[in-house]
C-alpha positions in Angstrom: -8.8 -4.7 -8.6 -7.3 -1.7 -10.3 -3.8 -0.5 -9.8 -3.4 2.2 -7.3 -1.2 5.1 -8.4 0.9 7.1 -6.1 -1.3 10.2 -6.6 -4.4 8.2 -5.7 -2.7 6.9 -2.5 -1.6 10.4 -1.5 -5.2 11.6 -1.8 -6.4 9.0 0.7 -6.5 9.8 4.4 -4.2 8.0 6.7 -7.0 5.8 8.0 -8.0 4.9 4.4 -4.5 3.9 3.6 -4.1 1.7 6.7 -7.4 0.0 5.9 -6.4 -0.6 2.3 -3.0 -1.9 3.5 -4.7 -4.5 5.7 -7.0 -5.5 2.8 -4.1 -5.9 0.4 -2.1 -8.0 2.9 -5.0 -10.4 3.2 -5.4 -10.5 -0.6 -1.7 -11.2 -0.9 -1.9 -14.2 1.4 -4.9 -15.5 -0.6 -3.2 -15.0 -4.0 0.0 -16.7 -2.8 -1.9 -19.8 -1.6 -3.9 -20.1 -4.8 -1.0 -19.8 -7.3 2.7 -19.6 -7.4 4.2 -16.1 -7.8 1.8 -14.9 -10.4 1.5 -11.4 -11.9 -1.3 -10.7 -9.4 0.9 -11.4 -6.4 3.6 -9.1 -7.9 1.2 -6.3 -8.4 -0.2 -6.5 -4.9 3.4 -6.4 -3.5 4.0 -3.2 -5.5 0.9 -1.5 -4.3 1.7 -2.4 -0.7 5.2 -1.0 -1.0 3.8 2.2 -2.6 1.5 2.7 0.4 4.3 2.0 2.9 6.6 4.4 1.1 4.0 7.2 1.1 3.2 6.6 4.8 6.9 6.8 5.7 7.5 10.0 3.7 4.5 11.7 5.2 5.6 10.7 8.7 9.0 12.2 8.0 7.5 15.4 6.8 5.3 15.7 9.9 8.3 15.2 12.1 10.2 18.0 10.3 7.2 20.4 10.7 7.1 19.8 14.4 10.8 20.8 14.8 
C-alpha cells in the first residue's frame, strides 16, 4: 500500500475517506497481530491520523461557514 499524502486525502470525498479509514483500521489490527510494532504499523497509524485530522479541520470549517 502506498503512502497517502495530505493532498490526496483532501481530494477524496467524505465517504471515500471514511471507507479508507475503516480499511486502515482493519489493516492496523492485522499488522499488529502479525508482527510487533514494525514500520508498517507505524505508517498505518500516521495515515489514520492524517485522515482524522483532515476530517476534523473540514468539519470545523463547515461549522464556521454555517454561522
